[in-house]
Structure formats: C-alpha cells, structure tokens
Steps between C-alpha positions, in 0.01 A plus 500: 500500500794710631745589228871431549590798283415849631246653260710815452783296347286327240462604138216749434204374304538569126270768364408634841407869497686746718317517834419830666543572870390768744646575841245552777621706796309660786633806685364652821603799707733310737723395210840667507583706193854362467373142520236567234768652277717189537205273416411698187863518391525121520209472256680724255813286522329179388662315210143454377301806603131485580260641241321695772565601860176567687540681833190501719496793744320350798358821644667841527880491502772727634646785292828305476325197352303712254825658386659158437196379304460817297863495391497129427185512287615813322821328393343159430167519313436126535445558872148589614349614828165396643408725796246370752322766707541316833733232635339162438773253592719283280239254369240753382773728361653218295158393377425855384821494301447148367164598353674747267773261381464349152843343446565124492685493833519704817808520723485615860758710677455673834592867512794438733646192328743463210480274195819334374580612141431159346178434691237572232699329225537186710134491598366568151718221365326260738163582345611441140648151524194279464467431874153661518592707803275773640691620809878534531666620818857482621707491812569843651818641652421687821671827592469774760658808342655396169505174301766264625514618860374156612558151361136400557305351210133410544439205270170315457411169330591491131271259313125529459436184700715615791336844488155336518598311814666798666199726433294292744696653790675813372520753219685322216621807308709800601245761395744782400676253270200373306404526133155370404287444194244782507218291355542242777504757779189673367323167447518420874393847610834674552603640835233490768488685829658238726697735723873414533452187285357614168791335315468160672125508435555575130757223459269254678217580257732459202615160627140397566422575136792288376725779379867401483773641727878506503761663726839588355745389770738795452414833669384750236354758739669679788249512786532774763444376856452686827404430859158657428417210270544254785289716730218507244496121503381514861253789470141459619368510144691184416253287698204607286707480180617148581146382575377642170786343306446155649127519425589590143742209464216266601261665254756468218541129576870527585462372858239327712333674792703303759819585311403869501459492879843341534644761264350779707645364823847444350518833319369706790728319745789601277384860511483492881871424533686795663636748247869417542444125481256541209780637281717197578218255428419683175863470395511127574179438304561712194861607456781347306837672457566677169861382516 
C-alpha cells in the first residue's frame, strides 16, 4: 500500500549496517570538459559522499577530457576509470561498469548533469527505513547553461503503485537521478543493449520481478537540456528502438500485445510532432514550476 509518510523522513531501522554506494558515470568524446568537471565536482560536494566513483570511458576521448579525468582521479583515489577500446553506446558502457561494482547501491549521474549536495544522503535514507525499496529516483530540475536558469522541474509518479501504472506507457524514473540496489539490478540482467531506451528497459524488468520503486518528489539532480535532445527523439533509430522496447514490455508481462501496439502508435505520434511544438507538448506533459 502507498505510504503517507515519505520513506526518507522515517526513522532508520535499528542495527542497520552502513550501506555502501558507487556512482556509475559514462563519458564519451562529445562530452564537454567543463561540463564533466561540474558533474564530478557535484559528487565531491555531497553531504554523504559515494564510496566509489566509477567513470566508464566509452571509447577514445579528447585530450581535454583525459586531462580532467587524470587530475580528478589523481586527487581523489576513490575514483576509478574503466576505459573501453571502442565506443559502445550508453547501455553497454554502463553494463561494463556495473559488472565491476560490488557496493550495496549504485547511483547514476550523466557526465553533463549535476547532483544536488543532499542527493545521496536523501536517497540512502530511503533504503534504510524498512520500506524494502530497491529503486529510488527523484524529480529533476532542468537547466540549459547553469542550474536555476529555468523553473522547469520534471516530476514523475511518486509511489510504487503509481510508478507501476505509469511504466506501462512511459519511463517511470528520471535515469540520471536514480539510485538502485546492486543485487536487484544484477539479478535482472543489468543494462541491455536497447538503444536509446536501456534505462526504461531495465526499470521495466525490475518492476516485472516485483522490485519496489519510489520517486522523491523534490528535484535532487540538475538535468542539462538542449535542442539536440529533442531532435534525437525523432531520429530514424527511434522507430527500431521503440519497436524493440514494446516487444520487451510484452515479454516482461507489463503490457498486452494490443496495448503495446497502442503504445507504439501514441509514442511515435508524439515523436512526429514538429520540433517547436514538441517542446511545448513536452513541457505540458512533464513540467511543473520549481516556484
């Protein structure tokens, strides 16, 4: 049943051991060095720091990015680098990193986003309150150049039951905001190569296996947005990715075949909206003001 008290405000379970957490980040050559620096700095400013920061180098990087990573890891020994010889894409890169992680929890952050200082402390508190949670996301605050330059907050359903319902039509977790129980993620096979939608596919499998979800309603991650993100939503590869995802949702038992066909039509119709109008529709569907 939905709880009327947010898990993070409850009293921790007595005798619980201190959980460990790793950050999983993927970097590729198109990442900007200054944005990567800001993302890494936000991890160092956490009120509860991660026990490990794992940075997957998804193929060869630029000299500027190597310089940022070398300096960061030199100054912070808990940070590790995992170089991949060729660019594999986000899903395979994250899976390569996940396979090396041995902590209790894994937190995601994209290499151009920023974590709020209290993020990890708030999320870890959710896991230690007797609610039996396995996945904890949060709302995200969108920005273009620096946090606070828009009032847009992307908030998703909060309770497990609402997340289950929402997952039948859309991704129920803001991926860069998520913290997950490592044993649960590995038990369902981790990230798989579902191009563009590896996160939605992972969350669907976790829900299908009865793992428990929660979204903190406050934004704890600053999410960088750009016009390129909207253009990618309408790229040719999205058709194949959407077909694969809907087939997977049927296989996982989350939706029926007729529902998957309806999902495909609705979601691809949304993607066919002209670019300028798409941004307005996106805002109406997902945004609430931060004020």
